[in-house]
C-alpha positions in Angstrom: 35.0 220.0 98.9 37.5 220.0 101.8 35.9 221.6 105.1 38.9 224.5 104.5 36.8 225.6 101.3 33.3 225.3 102.5 31.6 226.8 105.5 28.6 227.5 107.5 27.0 231.0 107.5 25.1 231.2 111.0 22.2 233.6 110.8 21.9 235.4 114.2 20.2 238.6 114.3 21.3 239.7 110.9 18.6 238.7 108.9 19.4 240.9 106.0 22.0 241.0 103.2 22.4 244.6 102.7 24.9 245.9 104.8 26.3 242.6 106.2 30.0 242.2 106.6 30.3 239.2 108.3 28.1 237.5 105.2 30.2 239.5 102.9 33.1 238.1 104.5 31.7 234.4 104.2 31.2 234.5 100.8 34.3 236.2 99.7 36.5 233.3 101.7 34.6 230.2 100.8 33.9 227.8 97.8 30.7 226.9 98.7 28.7 228.3 101.8 25.8 227.0 103.8 23.3 229.5 105.1 21.5 228.4 108.3 19.2 229.8 111.3 18.6 227.6 114.5 15.7 227.3 116.7 17.9 226.7 119.7 15.4 224.9 122.2 18.3 225.6 125.3 17.4 229.5 124.4 13.2 228.5 124.2 13.4 227.7 127.7 12.3 230.3 130.6 12.7 230.4 134.2 9.6 232.1 134.4 5.8 230.5 133.9 5.5 232.0 130.5 7.0 231.1 126.9 10.1 232.9 126.5 9.2 234.0 123.1 5.9 234.6 122.3 3.4 234.7 119.4 3.9 238.1 118.1 7.8 237.9 118.5 7.8 234.2 116.6 5.3 235.1 113.8 7.5 238.3 113.0 10.9 236.2 113.2 9.1 233.9 110.8 8.2 236.4 108.4 11.5 237.7 108.4 12.8 234.1 107.8 11.0 233.7 105.1 11.7 236.8 103.2 15.4 236.1 104.1 15.0 232.6 102.5 13.3 234.3 99.5 16.3 236.9 98.9 19.1 234.2 99.0 17.1 232.0 96.5 17.1 234.8 94.1 20.7 234.4 94.5 20.5 230.5 94.2 21.1 230.0 97.4 19.1 228.9 100.4 18.1 229.0 103.8 17.7 226.4 106.1 16.0 226.5 109.8 17.2 223.9 111.9 15.3 223.0 115.6 16.8 221.6 118.5 19.9 221.6 121.0 22.7 223.8 119.5 25.6 221.4 120.4 24.1 218.5 118.6 22.6 220.9 115.9 26.2 221.7 114.9 27.8 218.2 115.5 25.2 216.7 112.7 26.4 219.7 110.6 30.1 218.8 110.9 30.0 215.0 110.6 27.4 215.3 107.7 29.0 218.1 105.6 32.5 218.0 107.0 32.2 221.5 107.7 34.4 222.9 110.2 34.4 226.5 110.1 31.1 229.0 111.1 30.8 232.5 110.0 28.1 234.6 112.0 27.8 238.4 113.8 29.1 239.0 116.9 26.7 239.1 119.9 28.0 240.4 123.3 25.4 239.0 125.8 26.1 236.3 128.1 23.9 233.3 126.6 25.2 234.4 122.9 28.8 234.5 124.1 28.3 230.7 125.6 27.1 229.8 122.2 30.0 230.7 120.4 32.1 229.0 123.3 30.2 225.8 122.4 30.8 225.8 119.1 34.7 226.4 119.6 34.3 223.8 122.3 33.2 220.9 119.1 36.4 221.8 117.3 34.8 224.3 115.2 36.5 227.5 113.8 34.0 230.4 114.2 34.7 233.8 112.7 32.6 236.2 114.6 32.3 240.1 113.3 30.7 242.8 115.6 28.7 244.9 113.3 25.2 245.6 115.2 25.9 249.3 115.6 25.7 252.3 114.0 29.1 253.5 114.9 31.8 250.8 114.7 33.3 250.0 118.3 37.0 250.6 116.6 35.9 254.2 115.4 34.9 255.2 119.1 37.2 257.9 121.0 38.0 255.6 123.7 38.1 251.5 123.9 34.3 250.3 124.5 35.8 248.4 127.7 36.9 251.9 129.2 33.8 254.2 127.7 32.1 256.7 129.9 29.1 255.5 132.3 27.5 258.4 131.7 25.4 258.8 128.2 25.7 262.7 128.2 29.5 262.0 128.4 29.5 259.9 125.9 27.3 261.1 123.7 29.6 264.6 124.0 32.8 262.7 123.2 31.3 260.9 120.0 29.7 264.1 118.7 33.4 265.7 118.5 34.2 262.9 116.1 34.4 263.8 112.4 32.1 260.6 111.4 28.7 260.1 113.3 28.0 256.8 111.8 30.2 254.0 110.2 29.5 253.4 106.4 27.5 250.8 105.4 29.2 247.6 103.8 28.3 247.2 100.1 25.8 244.6 99.2 27.0 241.1 97.9 27.0 240.7 94.5 26.9 236.8 94.1 27.0 234.0 96.6 28.9 230.6 96.8 26.7 227.5 96.1 25.4 225.4 98.6 27.3 222.1 99.5 26.0 218.9 99.1 23.4 218.8 101.5 20.8 215.9 100.6 19.5 215.2 104.3 19.0 218.9 104.9 15.4 220.1 105.2 13.7 222.9 106.0 12.4 222.8 109.2 10.5 226.6 109.9 8.2 226.9 112.9 4.8 227.2 112.8 3.3 230.3 111.0 1.4 232.3 113.4 -0.7 235.3 112.2 -2.0 237.2 115.4 -4.1 240.4 114.8 -1.9 242.9 116.0 -3.1 246.5 116.4 0.2 248.0 114.6 0.9 246.3 111.3 4.4 245.2 111.0 5.5 242.5 108.7 9.2 241.1 109.3 12.0 240.8 106.9 14.6 243.0 105.0 12.0 243.8 101.9 9.4 245.4 104.3 12.1 247.3 106.2 13.1 248.5 103.4 10.0 249.7 102.1 8.9 251.6 105.6 12.7 253.7 105.6 11.7 254.9 102.0 8.2 255.8 102.8 9.1 257.4 106.3 11.5 259.7 104.6 9.8 260.2 101.5 7.0 261.5 103.6 9.6 263.8 105.5 7.5 262.5 108.8 11.2 262.3 110.2 10.9 266.2 110.4 8.3 266.0 113.2 9.9 262.9 115.0 10.9 264.8 118.5 7.5 266.4 118.8 5.7 263.2 118.0 8.1 260.8 119.3 5.9 260.5 122.8 2.5 259.6 121.4 0.7 256.7 122.2 -1.6 255.5 119.2 -0.7 255.0 115.6 2.0 254.1 113.2 3.3 257.5 112.5 4.3 258.8 115.8 7.4 257.5 115.8 10.0 255.9 113.4 8.9 252.5 114.1 12.3 251.0 112.9 12.6 249.2 116.0 10.7 245.9 115.2 13.2 245.3 112.2 16.4 246.5 113.7 15.7 244.0 116.6 16.0 240.9 114.0 18.9 243.0 111.8 16.7 243.2 109.0 17.8 246.3 108.5 21.1 248.2 110.0 21.3 251.0 111.8 24.3 252.3 110.0 21.8 251.9 106.9 19.5 254.2 108.7 22.1 256.4 109.6 23.4 256.9 105.9 19.4 257.7 104.8 19.5 260.4 107.6 22.9 262.1 106.6 21.6 262.0 102.8 18.1 263.5 103.7 19.6 266.0 105.6 22.1 266.7 102.4 19.2 267.4 100.3 16.6 269.1 103.0 18.7 270.1 105.8 19.1 269.3 109.6 16.3 270.0 111.8 15.4 268.3 115.8 13.7 265.5 114.0 16.9 264.3 112.3 18.9 264.9 115.2 17.1 263.1 117.6 16.3 259.9 115.4 20.5 259.8 115.1 20.2 260.4 118.6 18.2 257.8 119.6 20.2 255.3 117.4 22.8 256.4 119.6 21.4 255.5 122.5 20.9 252.1 121.0 24.8 251.8 120.5 25.3 252.9 124.4 23.6 250.1 125.5 25.3 247.8 123.2 28.6 249.0 124.1 27.8 249.0 127.5 28.0 245.1 127.3 31.7 245.5 126.5 32.6 247.3 129.8 30.3 245.3 132.2 29.1 242.0 130.5 27.1 239.5 132.9 27.3 242.3 135.7 24.2 244.2 133.3 22.0 240.7 134.1 22.5 240.0 138.1 19.9 241.2 140.4 21.9 244.3 141.7 22.7 245.2 138.2 25.8 247.8 138.5 24.9 248.6 142.1 24.7 247.0 145.3 21.1 246.0 146.6 19.4 243.4 144.9 16.2 243.5 143.3 12.8 243.1 145.0 11.7 239.4 145.2 9.1 238.5 142.9 5.4 238.5 144.3 3.6 235.8 141.4 0.4 237.5 142.4 1.6 241.0 141.8 3.2 240.0 138.8 0.0 238.5 137.1 -1.6 241.5 137.8 1.0 243.8 136.1 1.4 241.4 133.1 -2.5 241.1 132.5 -3.2 244.4 132.8 -5.3 244.1 136.0 -3.4 246.5 138.7 -6.1 249.0 139.1 -4.0 251.7 137.5 -6.1 252.5 134.3 -3.2 254.0 132.6 -0.8 251.2 133.5 -3.5 248.5 132.4 -4.0 249.9 129.1 -0.4 249.8 128.1 -0.1 246.0 129.8 -3.3 245.0 127.7 -1.8 246.8 124.5 1.5 244.9 124.7 -0.6 241.7 125.3 -2.5 241.9 122.9 -0.4 243.3 119.7 3.4 242.8 120.7 4.3 246.2 120.9 4.0 249.5 123.3 5.6 252.9 122.8 8.4 253.8 124.7 6.8 256.3 126.7 4.4 253.8 127.8 7.5 251.0 128.3 8.8 253.7 131.0 5.7 253.9 132.4 4.8 250.5 133.4 8.2 249.7 133.9 8.3 252.4 136.9 4.9 251.1 137.8 6.5 247.6 138.3 9.5 248.6 140.0 8.6 251.2 142.2 4.7 251.4 142.9 4.1 247.6 143.2 7.9 246.7 144.5 8.5 244.2 141.9 11.9 242.4 140.4 13.2 244.4 137.6 14.6 240.8 136.1 10.7 239.6 135.7 9.6 242.8 134.0 12.6 242.5 131.7 11.5 238.7 131.0 8.3 239.7 130.3 9.0 242.2 127.8 11.7 240.0 126.4 8.6 237.6 125.8 6.1 240.1 124.3 7.7 242.5 122.1 8.1 241.9 118.7 11.4 244.3 118.9 12.9 242.9 121.7 16.8 243.7 121.6 18.7 241.8 124.5 20.8 245.2 124.7 18.2 247.5 124.4 16.1 245.7 126.7 18.7 245.2 129.7 19.8 248.6 129.3 16.5 250.3 129.8 15.1 248.3 132.3 18.7 248.6 134.6 18.4 252.3 133.6 14.7 252.6 135.1 15.7 250.7 138.2 18.4 252.4 139.2 20.7 249.5 138.6 22.7 250.8 135.7 24.4 253.8 134.8 21.8 256.4 135.6 23.5 259.0 137.5 19.8 259.8 139.1 19.7 256.2 140.4 16.5 255.1 139.0 13.5 256.5 137.1 10.2 256.2 139.3 7.6 257.8 137.3 4.6 259.7 138.2 1.5 257.9 136.3 -1.3 260.4 137.2 1.0 262.9 135.7 1.8 260.7 133.0 -1.6 260.0 132.0 -2.8 263.8 131.9 0.5 264.6 129.8 0.0 262.1 127.5 -3.5 260.8 127.5 -5.4 263.9 128.6 -8.9 262.9 127.1 -8.3 259.4 127.9 -8.7 258.0 124.3 -5.4 255.6 124.8 -6.9 254.2 128.0 -10.7 253.8 126.6 -9.0 252.3 123.1 -7.4 249.3 125.2 -9.6 249.2 128.4 -13.1 249.2 126.8 
């Protein structure tokens, strides 16, 4: 089989078959297709004294990969996990299989962009497709590079558009056969099963099941009223773990919202769920405009972050700051791999403003611990809180005592994690 008729599909943060345009494009364009997932040892390296990918993220990822592999096998295909240096991985595949074309989704964060530069530098043709947002970048009322900085202005212009989300792509009906690959073998990372306080199981199958039950139980109706609660599974949508790995697409969720509104009518809950998906898009599109600027100490401003104090940082990450509400949140994160959006803002604010901490270290800890880590949203939210992004207020310091009184007046949450 010639290389022009066979290709690799490189799964990245799109571990699904439903609404995956890049994968559909690959299936339509070749005679043989090798689906792979890479565990890049260079991306696993951290500049901090902790693992870049913690046990909860690893466990959720592995479940997602196992589910994807099972789906591919139902089509007569398979998923191959390959660990090592990215350059060596693709040089090996090129040499052993003669494949010189790779299809994948487009990710416009700095490290992910460098990965594609590496592949192209090896003489490999890379066909990458943007597909992780609710709105197609080409459908925006402005070029992403010239989008409004302030979210409210961004939202108002989007809301004037006739279409509030991009229609999901059709699921492939058949897959090309695998090329001959006798030398390749599955090499999944060790499966871990930590005892998480909130039960999330990775994979598209579980993502779709969660989506169905959420709308069947009409939990969306109360989304706006309950989204800032701290305890339980139903207080917010909990789509973020599956969105982070691409086990489900934002467009699929948006379509379900629209179908639900057509049947039951729109309400505050359905609007605010769409509104949060739009925030997710906003942080993505900011990368088209600012790119690497979003990753430097000063962010989009002129003032660098506070220097990192390792002793203070250790107290923060272990939940030993002496501020009970913050310590409860940090212990939940460390012991479960999850934290409510409200608590994320509170503990981030405390680290930046009360402890005079380096926002980048806080962002790196979230990257390590959160099962729903998303490079765009994590970076965007930390910059927003730190006042180094596009927030017109110039930062979001929180009054922790007031937040505890408002959101944990009886101390139930604090007792849950501190006792």
